[in-house]
N, CA and C atoms as an extended XYZ file, in Angstrom:
456
Properties=species:S:1:pos:R:3:atomname:S:1:resname:S:1:resid:I:1 pbc="F F F"
N       146.015       40.232       85.666 N   MET     1
C       146.610       40.452       84.640 CA  MET     1
C       148.018       40.645       84.794 C   MET     1
N       149.033       40.210       84.341 N   THR     2
C       150.430       40.541       84.708 CA  THR     2
C       151.177       41.284       83.456 C   THR     2
N       152.102       41.785       83.728 N   PHE     3
C       152.986       42.574       82.715 CA  PHE     3
C       154.519       42.495       83.138 C   PHE     3
N       154.952       42.543       81.997 N   LYS     4
C       156.495       42.220       81.969 CA  LYS     4
C       156.990       43.329       81.101 C   LYS     4
N       158.313       44.144       81.404 N   ILE     5
C       159.140       44.885       80.764 CA  ILE     5
C       160.264       44.295       79.961 C   ILE     5
N       160.454       44.558       78.886 N   ASN     6
C       161.433       44.267       78.044 CA  ASN     6
C       162.276       45.636       77.332 C   ASN     6
N       163.673       45.445       77.140 N   VAL     7
C       164.405       46.322       76.550 CA  VAL     7
C       163.814       46.323       75.116 C   VAL     7
N       163.562       47.294       74.231 N   ALA     8
C       162.989       47.312       72.955 CA  ALA     8
C       163.979       48.071       71.909 C   ALA     8
N       163.928       47.554       70.813 N   ASN     9
C       164.534       48.362       69.881 CA  ASN     9
C       163.606       49.441       69.177 C   ASN     9
N       164.110       50.712       69.440 N   PRO    10
C       163.462       51.853       69.042 CA  PRO    10
C       162.791       51.732       67.463 C   PRO    10
N       163.436       51.118       66.802 N   GLU    11
C       162.968       50.881       65.291 CA  GLU    11
C       162.074       49.804       64.997 C   GLU    11
N       161.515       48.889       65.978 N   SER    12
C       160.904       47.837       66.002 CA  SER    12
C       159.277       48.200       65.815 C   SER    12
N       158.485       47.336       65.209 N   GLY    13
C       157.329       47.451       64.951 CA  GLY    13
C       156.153       47.812       66.253 C   GLY    13
N       156.750       47.163       67.478 N   GLU    14
C       156.157       47.579       68.660 CA  GLU    14
C       156.391       48.721       69.075 C   GLU    14
N       157.422       49.451       69.207 N   ILE    15
C       157.544       50.726       69.384 CA  ILE    15
C       157.284       51.853       68.367 C   ILE    15
N       157.252       51.671       67.134 N   THR    16
C       156.430       52.344       65.917 CA  THR    16
C       155.109       52.401       66.140 C   THR    16
N       154.774       51.360       66.338 N   ASN    17
C       153.063       51.399       66.718 CA  ASN    17
C       152.812       52.274       68.054 C   ASN    17
N       153.347       51.931       69.146 N   LEU    18
C       153.084       52.650       70.317 CA  LEU    18
C       153.437       54.091       70.295 C   LEU    18
N       154.568       54.602       69.605 N   THR    19
C       154.772       55.954       69.556 CA  THR    19
C       154.109       56.722       68.431 C   THR    19
N       153.407       55.834       67.482 N   THR    20
C       152.460       56.509       66.607 CA  THR    20
C       151.261       56.806       67.234 C   THR    20
N       150.958       56.002       68.027 N   ALA    21
C       149.548       56.230       68.912 CA  ALA    21
C       149.665       57.429       69.724 C   ALA    21
N       150.899       57.383       70.249 N   LEU    22
C       151.318       58.522       71.220 CA  LEU    22
C       151.059       59.987       70.431 C   LEU    22
N       151.918       59.898       69.258 N   HIS    23
C       151.726       61.147       68.551 CA  HIS    23
C       150.389       61.343       68.157 C   HIS    23
N       149.381       60.537       67.872 N   SER    24
C       147.971       60.819       67.427 CA  SER    24
C       147.212       61.485       68.678 C   SER    24
N       147.609       60.822       69.922 N   ASP    25
C       147.029       61.358       71.247 CA  ASP    25
C       147.393       62.902       71.583 C   ASP    25
N       148.636       62.931       71.398 N   LEU    26
C       149.079       64.471       71.367 CA  LEU    26
C       148.758       65.317       70.580 C   LEU    26
N       148.220       65.008       69.357 N   GLU    27
C       147.819       65.700       68.173 CA  GLU    27
C       146.110       66.005       68.379 C   GLU    27
N       145.648       64.966       68.984 N   LEU    28
C       144.247       65.128       69.419 CA  LEU    28
C       143.857       66.188       70.434 C   LEU    28
N       145.033       66.014       71.373 N   ARG    29
C       145.085       67.088       72.838 CA  ARG    29
C       145.259       68.333       72.322 C   ARG    29
N       146.419       68.620       71.601 N   TYR    30
C       147.064       69.817       71.345 CA  TYR    30
C       146.892       70.386       70.027 C   TYR    30
N       146.479       69.430       68.923 N   GLY    31
C       146.555       69.890       67.622 CA  GLY    31
C       147.447       70.895       66.693 C   GLY    31
N       146.729       71.560       65.946 N   LYS    32
C       147.730       72.607       65.366 CA  LYS    32
C       149.022       71.686       64.460 C   LYS    32
N       149.220       70.606       64.116 N   GLY    33
C       150.118       69.805       63.625 CA  GLY    33
C       151.419       70.558       63.958 C   GLY    33
N       151.563       70.455       65.400 N   THR    34
C       152.962       70.900       65.998 CA  THR    34
C       153.544       69.980       66.673 C   THR    34
N       153.026       68.771       66.770 N   ILE    35
C       153.632       67.819       67.497 CA  ILE    35
C       154.678       66.968       66.393 C   ILE    35
N       155.803       66.828       67.023 N   GLU    36
C       157.169       66.435       66.307 CA  GLU    36
C       156.785       64.906       65.913 C   GLU    36
N       157.479       64.404       64.657 N   ASP    37
C       157.421       63.198       64.420 CA  ASP    37
C       158.734       62.378       65.412 C   ASP    37
N       158.511       61.458       65.890 N   PHE    38
C       158.999       60.985       66.796 CA  PHE    38
C       160.175       59.523       66.363 C   PHE    38
N       160.040       59.526       64.917 N   VAL    39
C       161.058       58.402       64.235 CA  VAL    39
C       162.487       58.656       64.671 C   VAL    39
N       162.867       59.703       64.154 N   GLU    40
C       164.307       60.047       64.198 CA  GLU    40
C       164.866       59.920       65.620 C   GLU    40
N       163.949       60.673       66.372 N   GLU    41
C       164.423       61.121       67.898 CA  GLU    41
C       164.294       59.657       68.463 C   GLU    41
N       163.596       58.898       68.359 N   ASN    42
C       163.581       57.381       68.950 CA  ASN    42
C       164.865       56.841       68.996 C   ASN    42
N       165.705       57.140       67.618 N   LYS    43
C       166.921       56.508       67.698 CA  LYS    43
C       168.047       57.012       68.591 C   LYS    43
N       167.791       58.097       69.223 N   LEU    44
C       168.613       58.844       70.010 CA  LEU    44
C       168.411       58.265       71.469 C   LEU    44
N       167.448       57.458       71.896 N   MET    45
C       167.368       57.180       73.178 CA  MET    45
C       168.576       56.330       73.737 C   MET    45
N       168.788       56.396       75.020 N   LEU    46
C       169.708       55.527       75.591 CA  LEU    46
C       169.222       54.173       75.965 C   LEU    46
N       167.830       54.236       76.158 N   ILE    47
C       167.337       52.653       76.215 CA  ILE    47
C       165.599       52.972       76.155 C   ILE    47
N       165.046       52.151       75.321 N   PHE    48
C       163.571       52.097       75.298 CA  PHE    48
C       162.924       50.672       75.939 C   PHE    48
N       162.066       50.834       76.444 N   TYR    49
C       161.410       49.708       77.138 CA  TYR    49
C       159.920       49.435       76.499 C   TYR    49
N       159.415       48.516       76.559 N   SER    50
C       158.112       47.933       76.135 CA  SER    50
C       157.408       47.335       77.331 C   SER    50
N       156.253       47.362       77.642 N   VAL    51
C       155.658       46.659       78.398 CA  VAL    51
C       154.806       45.766       77.605 C   VAL    51
N       154.690       44.283       78.039 N   LEU    52
C       153.967       43.393       77.489 CA  LEU    52
C       153.015       42.615       78.396 C   LEU    52
N       151.658       42.250       77.621 N   ASP    53
C       150.706       41.899       78.377 CA  ASP    53
C       150.728       40.328       78.611 C   ASP    53
N       150.135       39.751       79.057 N   ASP    54
C       149.868       38.271       79.091 CA  ASP    54
C       149.881       37.694       77.962 C   ASP    54
N       149.664       38.326       76.769 N   ASN    55
C       149.745       37.651       75.584 CA  ASN    55
C       150.622       38.073       74.670 C   ASN    55
N       151.960       38.575       75.275 N   GLU    56
C       152.936       39.143       74.925 CA  GLU    56
C       152.845       40.335       73.785 C   GLU    56
N       151.601       41.102       74.192 N   VAL    57
C       151.487       42.236       73.187 CA  VAL    57
C       151.958       43.446       73.834 C   VAL    57
N       152.647       44.380       72.836 N   ALA    58
C       153.139       45.475       73.552 CA  ALA    58
C       151.781       46.497       74.060 C   ALA    58
N       151.664       47.140       75.247 N   VAL    59
C       150.814       47.820       75.520 CA  VAL    59
C       151.088       49.402       75.917 C   VAL    59
N       152.301       49.207       76.176 N   ALA    60
C       153.062       50.623       76.797 CA  ALA    60
C       154.403       50.670       76.690 C   ALA    60
N       154.981       51.793       76.606 N   CYS    61
C       156.287       52.049       76.329 CA  CYS    61
C       156.946       53.237       77.228 C   CYS    61
N       158.197       53.347       77.260 N   GLY    62
C       159.000       54.363       77.771 CA  GLY    62
C       160.251       54.454       77.516 C   GLY    62
N       161.124       55.382       77.288 N   ALA    63
C       162.501       55.667       77.226 CA  ALA    63
C       163.217       56.659       78.080 C   ALA    63
N       164.522       56.542       77.839 N   LEU    64
C       165.682       57.598       78.662 CA  LEU    64
C       166.364       58.047       77.659 C   LEU    64
N       166.584       59.418       77.571 N   LYS    65
C       167.292       60.197       76.830 CA  LYS    65
C       168.367       61.060       77.654 C   LYS    65
N       169.638       60.987       76.978 N   HIS    66
C       170.816       61.813       77.721 CA  HIS    66
C       170.388       63.150       77.689 C   HIS    66
N       170.359       64.079       78.922 N   PHE    67
C       169.692       65.242       78.697 CA  PHE    67
C       171.045       66.101       78.907 C   PHE    67
N       171.767       66.172       79.958 N   LYS    68
C       173.234       66.793       80.085 CA  LYS    68
C       173.946       65.899       81.409 C   LYS    68
N       175.155       66.367       81.542 N   GLU    69
C       175.793       65.684       82.456 CA  GLU    69
C       175.155       65.399       83.702 C   GLU    69
N       174.937       64.036       84.279 N   GLY    70
C       174.241       63.848       85.562 CA  GLY    70
C       172.758       64.026       85.474 C   GLY    70
N       172.028       64.245       84.386 N   THR    71
C       170.558       64.250       83.893 CA  THR    71
C       170.092       63.604       82.759 C   THR    71
N       169.105       62.523       82.971 N   ALA    72
C       168.449       61.908       82.055 CA  ALA    72
C       167.069       62.577       81.846 C   ALA    72
N       166.495       62.396       80.539 N   GLU    73
C       165.068       62.663       80.289 CA  GLU    73
C       164.185       61.708       79.954 C   GLU    73
N       163.201       61.634       80.597 N   VAL    74
C       161.974       60.846       80.371 CA  VAL    74
C       161.355       61.112       79.140 C   VAL    74
N       161.149       60.037       78.363 N   LYS    75
C       160.612       60.429       77.108 CA  LYS    75
C       159.680       59.278       76.596 C   LYS    75
N       158.600       59.368       75.874 N   ARG    76
C       157.911       58.331       75.239 CA  ARG    76
C       156.955       57.574       76.064 C   ARG    76
N       156.664       58.214       77.166 N   MET    77
C       155.717       57.541       78.214 CA  MET    77
C       154.315       57.193       77.408 C   MET    77
N       153.908       56.368       77.332 N   TYR    78
C       152.679       55.890       76.671 CA  TYR    78
C       152.140       54.591       77.246 C   TYR    78
N       150.725       54.711       77.401 N   VAL    79
C       149.991       53.685       77.810 CA  VAL    79
C       148.866       53.507       76.981 C   VAL    79
N       148.463       52.354       76.200 N   LYS    80
C       147.204       52.154       75.633 CA  LYS    80
C       146.204       52.415       76.436 C   LYS    80
N       145.066       53.250       75.775 N   ASP    81
C       143.917       53.562       76.684 CA  ASP    81
C       143.280       52.244       77.315 C   ASP    81
N       142.853       51.180       76.953 N   GLU    82
C       142.448       50.035       77.551 CA  GLU    82
C       143.563       49.583       78.974 C   GLU    82
N       144.730       50.053       78.942 N   PHE    83
C       145.373       49.623       79.785 CA  PHE    83
C       145.621       50.426       80.974 C   PHE    83
N       145.197       51.682       80.797 N   ARG    84
C       145.339       52.768       81.872 CA  ARG    84
C       144.610       52.389       83.143 C   ARG    84
N       145.036       52.830       84.286 N   GLY    85
C       144.686       52.526       85.553 CA  GLY    85
C       144.995       51.373       86.190 C   GLY    85
N       145.795       50.486       85.453 N   LYS    86
C       146.178       49.185       85.787 CA  LYS    86
C       147.555       49.243       86.485 C   LYS    86
N       148.274       50.401       86.731 N   GLY    87
C       149.344       50.296       87.404 CA  GLY    87
C       150.750       50.076       86.245 C   GLY    87
N       150.235       50.372       85.066 N   VAL    88
C       151.514       50.323       84.075 CA  VAL    88
C       152.246       51.529       84.109 C   VAL    88
N       151.775       52.420       84.064 N   SER    89
C       152.491       53.853       83.974 CA  SER    89
C       153.520       53.887       85.174 C   SER    89
N       152.935       53.476       86.286 N   LYS    90
C       153.890       53.242       87.476 CA  LYS    90
C       154.982       52.381       87.224 C   LYS    90
N       154.825       51.240       86.883 N   LEU    91
C       155.537       50.113       86.404 CA  LEU    91
C       156.888       50.636       85.396 C   LEU    91
N       156.324       51.321       84.374 N   ILE    92
C       157.345       51.776       83.422 CA  ILE    92
C       158.244       53.169       84.088 C   ILE    92
N       157.725       53.869       84.893 N   LEU    93
C       158.573       54.940       85.586 CA  LEU    93
C       159.313       54.483       86.516 C   LEU    93
N       158.890       53.491       87.464 N   LYS    94
C       160.017       52.895       88.097 CA  LYS    94
C       161.016       52.532       87.374 C   LYS    94
N       160.846       51.541       86.474 N   LYS    95
C       161.958       51.250       85.546 CA  LYS    95
C       162.815       52.159       85.249 C   LYS    95
N       162.429       53.165       84.582 N   LEU    96
C       163.121       54.091       83.913 CA  LEU    96
C       164.074       54.896       85.134 C   LEU    96
N       163.376       55.083       86.035 N   GLU    97
C       163.984       55.863       87.145 CA  GLU    97
C       165.475       54.917       87.763 C   GLU    97
N       165.095       53.240       87.995 N   ASP    98
C       166.100       52.541       88.321 CA  ASP    98
C       167.205       52.371       87.423 C   ASP    98
N       166.861       52.416       86.034 N   THR    99
C       167.784       52.245       85.052 CA  THR    99
C       168.685       53.600       85.210 C   THR    99
N       168.306       54.798       85.272 N   ALA   100
C       168.881       55.996       85.304 CA  ALA   100
C       169.880       55.991       86.326 C   ALA   100
N       169.511       55.470       87.593 N   VAL   101
C       170.590       55.218       88.799 CA  VAL   101
C       171.452       54.486       88.357 C   VAL   101
N       171.167       53.244       87.352 N   GLU   102
C       172.198       52.185       87.422 CA  GLU   102
C       173.146       52.840       86.366 C   GLU   102
N       172.655       53.667       85.513 N   MET   103
C       173.714       54.627       84.444 CA  MET   103
C       174.293       55.669       85.098 C   MET   103
N       174.145       55.635       86.684 N   LYS   104
C       174.892       56.913       87.269 CA  LYS   104
C       174.333       58.175       87.011 C   LYS   104
N       173.111       58.325       86.523 N   TYR   105
C       172.257       59.590       86.360 CA  TYR   105
C       171.877       60.015       87.740 C   TYR   105
N       172.064       61.352       88.133 N   ARG   106
C       171.484       61.824       89.696 CA  ARG   106
C       170.194       62.525       89.502 C   ARG   106
N       169.663       62.777       88.239 N   ARG   107
C       168.491       63.544       88.169 CA  ARG   107
C       167.864       63.207       86.997 C   ARG   107
N       166.425       63.321       86.949 N   ILE   108
C       165.634       62.916       85.749 CA  ILE   108
C       164.805       64.159       85.527 C   ILE   108
N       164.460       64.451       84.432 N   VAL   109
C       163.628       65.457       83.974 CA  VAL   109
C       162.534       65.189       83.243 C   VAL   109
N       161.511       65.837       82.753 N   LEU   110
C       160.773       65.397       81.714 CA  LEU   110
C       159.622       66.488       81.364 C   LEU   110
N       159.130       66.338       80.312 N   GLU   111
C       158.096       67.504       79.546 CA  GLU   111
C       156.920       66.872       79.499 C   GLU   111
N       155.834       67.212       79.994 N   THR   112
C       154.217       66.737       79.587 CA  THR   112
C       153.551       68.036       79.429 C   THR   112
N       152.203       68.033       79.202 N   GLY   113
C       151.491       69.185       78.829 CA  GLY   113
C       150.404       69.490       79.772 C   GLY   113
N       149.831       70.644       79.792 N   VAL   114
C       148.509       71.169       80.508 CA  VAL   114
C       147.415       70.228       80.314 C   VAL   114
N       147.288       69.728       79.097 N   LYS   115
C       146.068       68.865       78.589 CA  LYS   115
C       146.419       67.473       78.903 C   LYS   115
N       147.112       67.382       79.839 N   GLN   116
C       147.542       65.649       80.150 CA  GLN   116
C       147.505       65.807       81.629 C   GLN   116
N       146.267       66.070       82.372 N   PRO   117
C       146.332       65.944       83.833 CA  PRO   117
C       146.882       64.643       84.583 C   PRO   117
N       146.377       63.539       83.841 N   GLU   118
C       146.891       62.305       84.285 CA  GLU   118
C       148.076       62.165       84.507 C   GLU   118
N       148.938       62.548       83.408 N   ALA   119
C       150.430       62.378       83.609 CA  ALA   119
C       150.901       63.578       84.703 C   ALA   119
N       150.451       64.505       84.723 N   MET   120
C       150.953       65.493       86.022 CA  MET   120
C       150.869       65.129       87.121 C   MET   120
N       149.345       64.395       87.297 N   LYS   121
C       148.943       63.579       88.598 CA  LYS   121
C       150.029       62.408       89.052 C   LYS   121
N       150.412       61.728       87.882 N   LEU   122
C       151.370       60.874       88.151 CA  LEU   122
C       152.518       61.014       88.585 C   LEU   122
N       153.262       61.994       87.831 N   TYR   123
C       154.557       62.646       88.127 CA  TYR   123
C       154.776       63.192       89.501 C   TYR   123
N       153.845       63.989       89.810 N   GLU   124
C       153.604       64.521       91.201 CA  GLU   124
C       153.466       63.404       92.475 C   GLU   124
N       152.719       62.390       92.027 N   LYS   125
C       152.491       61.616       92.994 CA  LYS   125
C       153.744       60.670       93.479 C   LYS   125
N       154.606       60.676       92.202 N   TYR   126
C       155.735       59.693       92.500 CA  TYR   126
C       157.054       60.779       92.936 C   TYR   126
N       156.929       62.062       93.036 N   GLY   127
C       157.994       62.956       93.814 CA  GLY   127
C       158.518       63.869       92.937 C   GLY   127
N       157.900       64.210       91.733 N   TYR   128
C       158.628       65.023       90.701 CA  TYR   128
C       157.881       66.432       91.195 C   TYR   128
N       159.046       67.285       90.945 N   THR   129
C       158.425       68.767       91.310 CA  THR   129
C       158.711       69.658       90.026 C   THR   129
N       157.656       70.676       89.688 N   LYS   130
C       157.665       71.307       88.886 CA  LYS   130
C       159.014       72.305       88.469 C   LYS   130
N       159.192       72.545       87.312 N   ILE   131
C       160.484       73.376       87.158 CA  ILE   131
C       160.393       74.024       86.012 C   ILE   131
N       161.019       75.114       85.746 N   THR   132
C       160.728       76.008       84.571 CA  THR   132
C       160.994       75.208       83.208 C   THR   132
N       159.883       75.442       82.358 N   PRO   133
C       160.170       74.481       80.976 CA  PRO   133
C       161.459       74.920       80.205 C   PRO   133
N       162.173       73.915       79.699 N   TYR   134
C       163.686       73.885       79.486 CA  TYR   134
C       163.317       73.637       77.959 C   TYR   134
N       164.521       73.920       77.329 N   GLY   135
C       164.756       73.538       75.962 CA  GLY   135
C       163.700       74.345       74.826 C   GLY   135
N       163.260       73.285       73.960 N   ARG   136
C       162.122       73.701       73.117 CA  ARG   136
C       161.165       74.146       73.691 C   ARG   136
N       160.773       73.536       74.811 N   HIS   137
C       159.526       73.789       75.538 CA  HIS   137
C       159.507       75.159       76.214 C   HIS   137
N       160.373       75.949       76.354 N   LYS   138
C       160.532       76.961       77.378 CA  LYS   138
C       159.498       78.214       76.863 C   LYS   138
N       159.334       77.954       75.754 N   ASP   139
C       158.158       79.324       75.262 CA  ASP   139
C       156.718       78.712       74.877 C   ASP   139
N       156.738       77.370       75.155 N   ASP   140
C       155.336       76.749       74.967 CA  ASP   140
C       154.494       76.858       76.310 C   ASP   140
N       153.198       77.403       76.070 N   PRO   141
C       152.593       77.781       77.062 CA  PRO   141
C       151.663       76.387       77.596 C   PRO   141
N       151.825       75.579       76.709 N   ASP   142
C       151.135       74.015       76.925 CA  ASP   142
C       152.024       73.123       77.711 C   ASP   142
N       153.494       73.518       77.724 N   SER   143
C       154.386       72.521       78.333 CA  SER   143
C       154.194       72.903       79.849 C   SER   143
N       154.673       71.627       80.314 N   VAL   144
C       154.918       71.435       82.158 CA  VAL   144
C       156.137       70.513       82.171 C   VAL   144
N       157.272       71.276       83.007 N   CYS   145
C       158.249       70.276       83.118 CA  CYS   145
C       158.533       69.975       84.495 C   CYS   145
N       158.942       68.974       84.674 N   TYR   146
C       159.202       68.437       86.161 CA  TYR   146
C       160.778       67.844       86.142 C   TYR   146
N       161.107       67.395       87.309 N   GLU   147
C       162.421       66.985       87.909 CA  GLU   147
C       162.144       66.216       89.108 C   GLU   147
N       163.311       65.269       89.278 N   LYS   148
C       163.291       64.305       90.501 CA  LYS   148
C       164.911       64.144       90.528 C   LYS   148
N       165.211       64.326       91.784 N   ILE   149
C       166.634       63.930       92.273 CA  ILE   149
C       166.553       62.465       92.569 C   ILE   149
N       167.408       61.836       92.053 N   LEU   150
C       167.366       60.356       92.206 CA  LEU   150
C       168.374       59.753       93.560 C   LEU   150
N       167.944       58.919       93.944 N   SER   151
C       168.919       58.139       95.190 CA  SER   151
C       169.809       57.272       94.579 C   SER   151
N       171.223       57.418       94.810 N   ASN   152
C       171.990       56.590       94.163 CA  ASN   152
C       172.762       55.703       95.152 C   ASN   152
């Protein structure tokens, strides 16, 4: 199976479906009705990508958001269950990093959670190091934040 990455409209049906599935996954893991709705924040992304399978069906997504001068934030990393373990998350992450470098960002940050060990393993495998939780995540005991310095 081959995959291709496309720039996607954050308001498209494919992105809405994928981020709704991401929202549901996070609610199942963390519960409490605390997971924010992604619709409005999706519009604030610098760029959104979808990953399409051989049948041109969107199976994954990822986005970049401006964080602060010189730093971008990885957002909306999600791969449908049946496509996990096939290298799709690595493909998205690499594309986001390359795009951040092209946009002249020198650093990437991201937030994930303690109940997402597969995500933590991915980020650590690709050179991300844990940092103190930032922003709205700083007082959340379930949050784990990472950074990576990019090569320009």
